TORKEMAR-344292 format. One line per 8 residues: number of its first residue (from 1); their letters; for each residue x, y, z of C-alpha. Coordinates in steps of 0.5 Angstrom, whole numbers, plus 2048, in hexadecimal, padded with zeros to 3 digits. Each point is the difference from the previous one (the first is absolute). Layout:
NUM = a = X/Y/Z | ...
# end
This chain:
1 = mkklllip = 996/928/914 | 7FC/7FD/806 | 7FB/806/7FE | 7FF/7FE/7F9 | 7FF/7F9/802 | 7FB/802/805 | 7FB/803/7FB | 7FE/7FA/7FD
9 = ffcalfsv = 7FF/7FC/807 | 7FB/806/801 | 7FD/800/7FA | 7FE/7F9/801 | 7FD/801/806 | 7FC/805/7FE | 7FE/7FC/7FA | 7FE/7FA/805
17 = aqaaetta = 7FC/805/805 | 7FC/802/7F9 | 7FE/7FA/7FE | 7FE/7FE/807 | 7FC/806/800 | 7FD/7FF/7FA | 7FE/7F9/802 | 7FD/801/806
25 = plkinftd = 7F8/800/801 | 7FC/806/7FF | 7FC/801/807 | 7F9/802/7FE | 7FA/800/804 | 7F8/7FF/7FD | 7FE/807/7FE | 806/800/7FC
33 = lqgkvapy = 7FD/7FA/7FB | 7FB/805/7FE | 800/803/7F9 | 7FF/807/7FE | 7F9/802/7FD | 7FD/806/7FD | 7FD/804/806 | 7F8/800/800
41 = kdpfenlt = 7FB/803/804 | 7FB/7FB/805 | 7FA/803/802 | 7FF/7FA/805 | 806/803/804 | 7FD/805/803 | 7FA/7FC/803 | 7FE/7FF/807
49 = edqlynls = 7FF/7F8/802 | 7F8/802/800 | 800/803/7FA | 803/7FA/7FD | 7FC/7FC/803 | 7FA/803/7FE | 803/800/7F9 | 801/7F9/800
57 = iharilaw = 7F9/7FE/803 | 7FC/804/7FB | 804/7FE/7FA | 800/7F8/802 | 7F8/801/800 | 7FF/804/7FA | 805/7FB/7FD | 7FC/7FA/802
65 = qeaapeqv = 7F9/803/7FF | 803/800/7F8 | 802/7F9/800 | 7FB/7FC/805 | 7FA/805/801 | 7FC/7FA/803 | 805/800/805 | 800/807/803
73 = teamiees = 7FB/800/806 | 7FC/806/803 | 806/801/805 | 806/800/7FC | 7FC/806/7FB | 7FF/804/807 | 807/7FF/801 | 803/802/7FA
81 = akakafld = 7FB/807/800 | 803/801/807 | 807/7FF/7FD | 7FF/805/7FB | 7FC/805/804 | 807/800/805 | 804/801/7FA | 7FC/806/7FD
89 = eqkidiay = 800/803/806 | 808/800/801 | 800/803/7F9 | 803/7FA/7FC | 7FF/800/7F9 | 7FE/7F8/800 | 7FF/800/7F8 | 807/803/7FF
97 = lfeqrlii = 803/7FA/805 | 7FD/7FB/7FC | 802/802/7FA | 807/800/802 | 800/7FA/804 | 802/7FB/7FA | 805/805/7FE | 804/801/807
105 = mekrqqas = 7FF/7F8/801 | 804/7FF/7F9 | 806/805/803 | 800/7FD/806 | 801/7F9/7FD | 805/803/7FB | 804/803/806 | 800/7FA/804
113 = mvtndllk = 803/7FC/7FA | 806/805/7FE | 807/7FE/802 | 806/804/801 | 805/7FF/7FA | 806/803/804 | 7FF/7F9/803 | 800/7FB/7FB
121 = nknieigg = 805/7FB/800 | 803/802/805 | 803/7FD/806 | 7FC/802/806 | 7FF/7FF/808 | 7F9/800/802 | 7FD/7FF/807 | 7F9/7FD/801
129 = ymlalefd = 7FC/7FB/802 | 7FF/7F9/7FD | 7F9/7FD/7FE | 801/7F9/7FD | 7FE/7FD/7F9 | 804/7FA/800 | 802/7FC/805 | 802/7F9/802
137 = dglvtefl = 801/7FD/807 | 801/807/803 | 805/802/7FA | 7FE/806/7FC | 802/801/7F9 | 7FC/805/7FD | 7FC/805/804 | 7FD/808/800
145 = lvptigac = 805/805/803 | 7FA/805/803 | 802/807/803 | 7FB/7FE/807 | 7FE/7FB/804 | 7FA/7FC/7FE | 800/803/7F9 | 7FC/7FC/7FB
153 = shkpvppa = 7FE/7FB/806 | 7FB/804/805 | 802/807/7FD | 7FE/803/7F9 | 804/7FE/7FA | 806/805/800 | 800/804/7F8 | 804/7FB/7FB
161 = nqlilvkt = 807/805/800 | 800/7FE/808 | 801/7F9/7FF | 806/7FC/7FE | 7FF/7F8/7FE | 807/7FD/803 | 802/7F9/7FE | 806/7FE/805
169 = dkpieags = 807/7FE/7FD | 7FF/7FA/806 | 7FA/7FE/804 | 7FF/803/806 | 7FC/800/807 | 7FA/803/800 | 801/803/807 | 7FB/805/802
177 = pympirvt = 7FC/804/7FC | 801/806/805 | 807/800/7FF | 803/805/7FC | 805/7FD/7FA | 806/803/7FC | 7FF/7FE/7F9 | 806/801/7FB
185 = gkllttaq = 800/7FF/7F8 | 7FF/802/7F9 | 7FA/804/800 | 7FC/7FF/7FA | 7F9/804/7FD | 7FC/7FA/7FE | 7F8/800/801 | 7FD/7FB/801
193 = qkdlylvd = 7FB/7FC/805 | 7FF/7FB/805 | 7FB/7FC/803 | 800/801/808 | 7FD/7FA/804 | 7FE/803/807 | 7FC/7FD/806 | 7F9/804/7FD
201 = gqkniams = 801/7FF/7F9 | 804/801/7FA | 803/807/7FD | 803/802/7FA | 806/804/801 | 803/805/7FB | 807/802/801 | 805/804/7FC
209 = ysidgakv = 807/7FE/802 | 804/7F9/802 | 807/7FE/802 | 802/7F9/7FE | 805/7FC/803 | 800/805/806 | 804/800/807 | 7FB/800/806
217 = epflath = 802/802/807 | 7FE/803/807 | 7FF/807/7FF | 804/802/806 | 7FE/807/804 | 808/802/800 | 800/7FF/7F9
# end
């Protein structure tokens, strides 16, 4: 009889453990945020830095000649010719790359926006760095969670699917932008834009994710 009584007890313990497991946040990193896109061939990937530099010089001056020919100097035309000669010597198909430029730019833009649908509305935990958007007297209520130190401010802006707009459940201290933090909350796939005001001007930032009512903590190395 005692053995039979123990069965419901162990079942109850299993149910509690199972419930705790399902409510625990899913630990992810920024690479998990990238959605799947159809593979495409990028002809620019195999170009060297010198080839890319000369291609950009040649393309920029050609575009300038078309838009404002009166502003193009002899020195600029000579520079464009040197860049083209270098590319011809390297057997670079300039015309083909010019044709592919807009196509590849569009594909890269699409890839930067695609979200991971498997994470939609999931309770997640992710580490990153804070870039404050809304703060008052040193307290932050809204910020961008970015993958690297200085992203968006003095480094290039990451793709939209590598940025999370975070609204905190309560105001928190801004702290150091170089201190990693841990954010926990429900991940929403809401494409939106925000103005970021910096010392050197204003940037309009696009992001694909957001978390409302987030819990924010220092990211401990032992975690």
